[in-house]
C-alpha positions as CSV (number, residue, x, y, z in Angstrom):
1,M,-6.3,-48.4,31.9
2,R,-9.2,-46.8,30.1
3,K,-8.7,-43.5,31.9
4,T,-5.0,-43.5,31.1
5,K,-5.7,-44.1,27.4
6,A,-8.2,-41.2,27.4
7,R,-5.6,-38.8,29.0
8,L,-3.0,-39.9,26.4
9,K,-5.5,-39.2,23.6
10,E,-6.2,-35.8,25.2
11,G,-2.5,-35.1,25.3
12,K,-2.3,-35.9,21.6
13,I,-5.2,-33.6,20.8
14,V,-3.4,-30.7,22.7
15,K,-0.3,-31.3,20.6
16,E,-2.3,-31.2,17.3
17,Q,-4.1,-28.1,18.3
18,L,-0.8,-26.3,19.2
19,F,0.6,-27.2,15.8
20,M,-2.6,-26.0,14.2
21,L,-2.4,-22.7,16.2
22,A,1.2,-22.2,15.0
23,C,0.1,-23.0,11.4
24,H,-2.7,-20.4,11.7
25,R,-0.3,-17.8,13.0
26,F,2.0,-18.5,10.1
27,Q,-0.8,-17.6,7.7
28,G,0.1,-20.4,5.3
29,E,3.6,-19.0,4.7
30,R,5.6,-21.6,6.7
31,S,5.6,-25.3,7.0
32,L,4.4,-27.4,9.9
33,F,8.1,-28.3,10.6
34,G,8.7,-24.5,11.0
35,A,5.9,-24.7,13.5
36,Y,7.7,-27.7,15.2
37,H,10.9,-25.6,15.5
38,L,8.9,-22.8,17.1
39,L,7.0,-25.1,19.5
40,K,10.3,-27.0,20.3
41,G,11.9,-23.7,21.2
42,K,14.7,-23.9,18.6
43,R,17.0,-20.9,19.2
44,S,17.8,-20.2,15.5
45,A,17.6,-16.8,13.8
46,Q,15.0,-18.1,11.4
47,T,12.7,-19.5,14.0
48,I,13.0,-16.4,16.2
49,Q,12.4,-14.1,13.2
50,D,9.4,-16.1,12.0
51,G,8.0,-16.1,15.5
52,A,8.2,-12.4,15.8
53,L,7.0,-11.5,12.3
54,F,3.9,-13.7,12.6
55,S,3.2,-12.9,16.3
56,A,3.8,-16.5,17.2
57,L,6.5,-16.1,19.9
58,P,4.0,-16.7,22.7
59,L,4.1,-20.4,21.5
60,F,7.9,-20.6,21.6
61,G,9.1,-23.7,23.5
62,L,5.6,-25.0,24.6
63,L,6.5,-28.5,23.3
64,S,10.2,-28.4,24.3
65,H,10.3,-32.2,24.9
66,L,8.7,-33.2,21.6
67,S,10.9,-35.3,19.4
68,Y,11.2,-34.9,15.6
69,N,9.6,-38.4,15.2
70,E,6.6,-37.3,17.3
71,A,6.3,-34.1,15.3
72,E,6.3,-36.2,12.0
73,Q,3.4,-38.2,13.4
74,V,1.4,-35.1,14.3
75,V,2.0,-33.6,10.8
76,K,1.0,-36.9,9.2
77,A,-2.2,-37.1,11.2
78,L,-3.2,-33.5,10.4
79,L,-2.7,-34.0,6.7
80,E,-4.5,-37.4,6.6
81,N,-7.4,-36.0,8.6
82,G,-7.8,-33.1,6.2
83,K,-7.2,-30.4,8.8
84,V,-4.1,-29.1,7.0
85,R,-3.0,-28.9,3.4
86,E,0.4,-28.4,1.8
87,T,1.1,-25.9,-1.0
88,D,4.6,-25.2,-2.3
89,G,6.2,-26.6,0.8
90,A,4.1,-24.5,3.2
91,H,1.1,-25.6,5.2
92,Q,-2.2,-23.9,5.9
93,L,-5.4,-24.9,7.7
94,T,-8.3,-26.2,5.7
95,E,-11.8,-25.0,6.5
96,K,-12.2,-28.2,8.6
97,G,-9.0,-27.3,10.5
98,E,-10.1,-23.7,11.1
99,I,-13.4,-24.7,12.5
100,Q,-11.9,-27.3,14.8
101,L,-9.2,-24.8,16.0
102,D,-11.8,-22.1,16.7
103,A,-13.8,-24.6,18.7
104,W,-10.8,-25.7,20.7
105,L,-9.6,-22.2,21.5
106,H,-13.2,-21.3,22.6
107,A,-13.1,-24.2,25.0
108,H,-9.6,-23.5,26.1
109,S,-9.6,-19.7,26.4
110,Y,-6.7,-19.9,28.9
111,V,-4.3,-20.3,26.0
112,Q,-4.6,-16.6,25.1
113,N,-2.7,-15.7,28.3
114,I,0.3,-17.8,27.5
115,N,3.4,-15.9,26.5
116,N,6.2,-18.3,26.6
117,G,8.5,-16.3,24.4
118,L,8.6,-13.6,27.1
119,F,8.1,-15.6,30.4
120,Q,9.7,-18.9,29.6
121,Q,12.0,-20.0,32.5
122,A,11.2,-16.8,34.5
123,D,7.8,-18.4,35.2
124,V,9.4,-21.4,36.9
125,L,11.5,-19.2,39.2
126,F,8.5,-17.0,40.0
127,W,6.4,-19.9,41.0
128,N,9.1,-21.6,43.1
129,R,9.6,-18.4,45.0
130,L,5.8,-18.0,45.6
131,A,5.2,-21.6,46.5
132,L,8.1,-21.6,49.1
133,L,7.1,-18.2,50.5
134,V,3.5,-19.3,51.0
135,Q,4.7,-22.5,52.7
136,S,7.1,-20.6,54.9
137,L,4.7,-18.0,56.1
138,N,2.1,-20.5,57.0
139,A,4.5,-22.7,58.9
140,L,5.9,-19.8,60.8
141,A,2.4,-18.6,61.7
142,M,1.7,-22.1,63.1
143,G,5.1,-22.4,64.8
144,V,5.9,-25.7,63.1
145,S,9.0,-26.9,61.3
146,F,8.7,-28.0,57.6
147,I,10.5,-29.6,54.7
148,P,10.8,-26.9,51.9
149,V,8.7,-27.8,48.9
150,V,11.5,-26.3,46.7
151,G,15.0,-27.7,47.0
152,D,16.8,-25.0,45.0
153,L,19.2,-23.3,47.4
154,D,19.1,-20.0,45.6
155,V,15.3,-19.9,45.9
156,Q,15.5,-20.8,49.6
157,R,18.0,-18.0,50.2
158,F,15.8,-15.6,48.3
159,V,12.7,-16.5,50.3
160,K,14.6,-16.3,53.6
161,N,15.7,-12.8,52.8
162,A,12.2,-11.8,51.6
163,L,10.6,-12.8,54.9
164,P,9.7,-9.7,57.0
165,K,10.4,-9.3,60.7
166,P,8.3,-11.5,63.0
167,A,6.1,-8.6,64.1
168,E,5.2,-7.8,60.4
169,R,4.8,-11.4,59.1
170,N,1.0,-11.8,59.7
171,R,0.2,-8.5,58.0
172,Y,2.5,-9.5,55.1
173,R,0.9,-12.9,54.9
174,M,-2.6,-11.3,54.6
175,K,-1.4,-8.9,52.0
176,L,0.0,-11.7,49.9
177,Y,-3.2,-13.6,50.3
178,K,-5.3,-10.6,49.2
179,E,-3.2,-10.0,46.1
180,C,-3.4,-13.7,45.1
181,A,-7.2,-13.7,45.8
182,A,-7.7,-10.5,43.7
183,F,-6.0,-12.1,40.8
184,L,-7.8,-15.4,41.1
185,R,-11.2,-13.8,41.1
186,K,-10.5,-12.8,37.5
187,R,-9.8,-16.5,36.5
188,D,-12.4,-19.2,36.0
189,R,-13.0,-21.7,38.7
190,L,-10.8,-24.5,37.3
191,Q,-7.9,-22.1,36.8
192,A,-8.2,-20.8,40.3
193,E,-8.4,-24.3,41.8
194,L,-5.3,-25.5,39.9
195,F,-3.4,-22.5,41.2
196,V,-4.5,-22.9,44.9
197,L,-4.2,-26.7,45.2
198,Q,-0.5,-26.6,44.3
199,L,0.3,-24.4,47.3
200,S,1.2,-26.0,50.6
201,R,-0.4,-24.6,53.7
202,Q,-1.8,-25.6,57.1
203,K,-1.9,-29.4,57.3
204,R,-1.9,-29.8,53.6
205,I,0.9,-30.4,51.1
206,G,0.4,-28.9,47.7
207,E,-0.6,-31.3,45.0
208,T,1.7,-32.0,42.0
209,R,0.5,-31.3,38.5
210,Q,0.4,-35.1,37.9
211,Q,-2.0,-35.4,40.8
212,L,-4.1,-32.6,39.5
213,A,-4.3,-34.2,36.1
214,L,-5.8,-37.3,37.8
215,R,-8.1,-35.3,40.0
216,Y,-9.6,-33.4,37.1
217,R,-9.3,-36.1,34.5
218,L,-7.1,-34.0,32.3
219,S,-4.0,-34.7,30.4
220,L,-0.8,-33.7,32.1
221,M,0.0,-31.5,29.1
222,E,-3.2,-29.5,29.5
223,V,-2.6,-29.0,33.3
224,E,0.9,-27.8,32.4
225,L,-0.5,-25.3,29.9
226,R,-3.2,-24.1,32.3
227,H,-0.5,-23.6,35.0
228,K,1.6,-21.6,32.5
229,S,-1.5,-19.5,31.6
230,N,-2.1,-18.7,35.3
231,L,1.6,-17.7,35.8
232,H,1.9,-15.7,32.6
233,A,-1.4,-13.8,33.3
234,L,-0.3,-13.0,36.8
235,M,3.2,-12.0,35.8
236,A,1.9,-9.7,33.1
237,E,-0.5,-8.1,35.5
238,I,2.2,-7.5,38.1
239,S,4.4,-6.0,35.4
240,E,1.7,-3.7,34.2
241,N,0.3,-2.8,37.7
242,P,3.1,-3.2,40.3
243,R,1.3,-0.9,42.8
244,N,-1.6,-3.3,43.0
245,Y,0.7,-6.3,43.7
246,E,3.3,-4.9,46.1
247,A,4.0,-8.2,47.8
248,L,4.0,-10.3,44.6
249,S,6.1,-7.8,42.6
250,H,9.1,-8.5,44.8
251,L,9.0,-12.2,43.7
252,L,9.0,-11.3,40.0
253,P,12.3,-12.1,38.3
254,T,13.8,-9.6,35.9
255,I,12.0,-10.3,32.6
256,Q,14.4,-10.7,29.7
257,S,13.6,-12.2,26.4
258,R,14.9,-15.8,26.3
259,T,14.5,-16.1,22.6
260,N,17.5,-14.2,21.3
261,T,20.6,-16.3,20.9
262,A,23.8,-15.9,22.8
263,S,25.8,-15.6,19.6
264,A,23.7,-12.7,18.4
265,R,24.3,-10.9,21.7
266,K,28.0,-11.2,21.2
267,T,27.7,-9.6,17.8
268,A,25.5,-6.9,19.3
269,S,28.3,-6.1,21.8
270,L,30.6,-5.2,19.0
271,L,28.3,-2.9,17.1
272,P,29.4,0.3,18.9
273,Q,32.9,-0.2,17.4
274,V,32.2,-2.1,14.2
275,D,29.2,-2.2,11.9
276,S,30.5,-3.7,8.6
277,V,29.2,-7.2,8.0
278,Q,32.6,-8.3,6.6
279,E,34.5,-6.9,9.6
280,L,32.2,-8.4,12.1
281,A,32.5,-11.8,10.4
282,H,36.3,-11.5,10.5
283,I,36.3,-10.5,14.2
284,R,33.9,-13.2,15.2
285,G,35.4,-15.9,12.9
286,L,32.0,-16.5,11.3
287,K,30.5,-16.4,7.8
288,P,29.0,-13.1,6.7
289,A,25.6,-14.9,6.3
290,T,25.7,-15.8,10.0
291,I,26.4,-12.1,10.9
292,E,23.5,-11.1,8.8
293,D,21.3,-13.6,10.8
294,H,22.5,-11.9,14.0
295,L,21.7,-8.4,12.7
296,V,18.2,-9.5,11.7
297,E,17.8,-10.9,15.2
298,I,19.1,-7.8,16.9
299,A,16.6,-5.7,14.9
300,L,13.8,-7.8,16.3
301,F,14.7,-7.1,19.9
302,D,16.4,-3.7,19.9
303,R,14.3,-0.7,18.6
304,T,17.4,1.6,18.8
305,F,19.4,-0.6,16.3
306,P,19.8,1.6,13.2
307,I,19.0,-0.6,10.2
308,D,19.5,2.4,7.9
309,R,23.2,1.6,8.1
310,Y,22.5,-1.5,6.0
311,V,19.2,-0.8,4.1
312,S,18.3,2.6,2.7
313,E,15.0,4.2,3.7
314,E,13.8,4.1,0.1
315,T,14.5,0.4,-0.1
316,Q,12.7,-0.2,3.2
317,K,9.7,1.7,2.0
318,N,9.6,-0.4,-1.2
319,I,9.9,-3.7,0.6
320,L,7.1,-2.8,3.0
321,R,4.9,-1.5,0.2
322,I,5.2,-4.8,-1.7
323,S,4.7,-6.8,1.5
324,R,1.5,-4.9,2.1
325,E,0.2,-5.0,-1.5
326,H,0.8,-8.7,-1.9
327,R,-0.2,-9.5,1.7
328,T,2.9,-11.6,2.1
329,L,6.1,-12.0,4.2
330,K,7.6,-14.5,1.7
331,L,11.1,-13.3,0.8
332,K,11.1,-14.7,-2.7
333,T,7.8,-13.1,-3.6
334,I,8.9,-9.7,-2.4
335,R,12.3,-9.9,-4.1
336,T,10.7,-11.0,-7.4
337,A,8.2,-8.1,-7.2
338,L,11.1,-5.7,-6.9
339,N,12.8,-7.2,-9.9
340,N,15.5,-8.8,-7.8
341,E,17.0,-5.4,-7.1
342,V,17.1,-6.0,-3.3
343,T,18.9,-8.7,-1.4
344,Y,17.3,-11.3,0.9
345,F,19.2,-9.6,3.7
346,D,17.6,-6.2,2.8
347,I,14.1,-7.8,3.0
348,R,14.8,-9.8,6.2
349,L,16.2,-6.8,8.0
350,T,13.3,-4.6,7.0
351,L,10.7,-7.1,8.0
352,A,12.5,-7.7,11.3
353,R,12.2,-4.0,12.2
354,K,8.5,-4.2,11.2
355,G,8.1,-7.2,13.5
356,F,10.0,-5.6,16.4
357,I,8.8,-7.0,19.7
358,K,9.1,-5.4,23.1
359,C,10.3,-7.9,25.6
């Protein structure tokens, strides 16, 4: 019972630290509830734009199962404990909060490898393919039957097609082993063990993350984050150096940003024929403000999107100059400094291009 309570407390600490990390990334210009929407993975134009502008998209969806009531409790605790303060509807870390966050990040350096905005969902597919492939190769080498550790039929078909001919399997198995070992040598001991112990091989079924949490006396949430860190670090390395990971690279799904909304993609498909906000709104049956949200989102993910159609170069330069001089991304502050001569849409679109992210 005491150990269970300790793990629950650790899980609560992880949630608080992730909120504080999001708050830190937002530089005191967004609220903790904006941080909640980011950590929850809310696919709204505002959340996605904020995540991109403040380099916070790696945190996107890390607490996807967190309820609003739970978020309120986290916010309340952070305020009451003096780790965060509120100013004009936004939150920023206090000195106490900054010190605690720095200490936590130092002790949990694996967090820096997490990039959920880019690898979310693709990481699950990659891991399932790898786990089943390792199990299959070992079982075939021993000549024994086995129950697949992954029930997904698409994954099973993928792995079946990925298996080399019998004469080449042992060489392929060793190549896969060497690539994994080369990666794990760059991770600390705990990270490496969490990776390896989940894989099924000769006479040993891989452990679940719940079992690993018990084994290492960690909260399940921390184990999940550490697992993500391993996968994201490996996927990033494979993407950057595919020649060093020839076997693993074939398991890597096509990496596409999961943060842009389906509705924005529909609007983007119309842009070669129509670019007027009003016309797009009419065709889509949406409000002009919604189309503006879509255009801002498109500018974040598509470097080729010509925002000059909507905002003159001179206006863009003025907006960026004020943002730089005032060290702010607050729309109202920028608009006021420009004597209200620009629209909020002008500012959002310009900042979106500034915050362009390559996914």
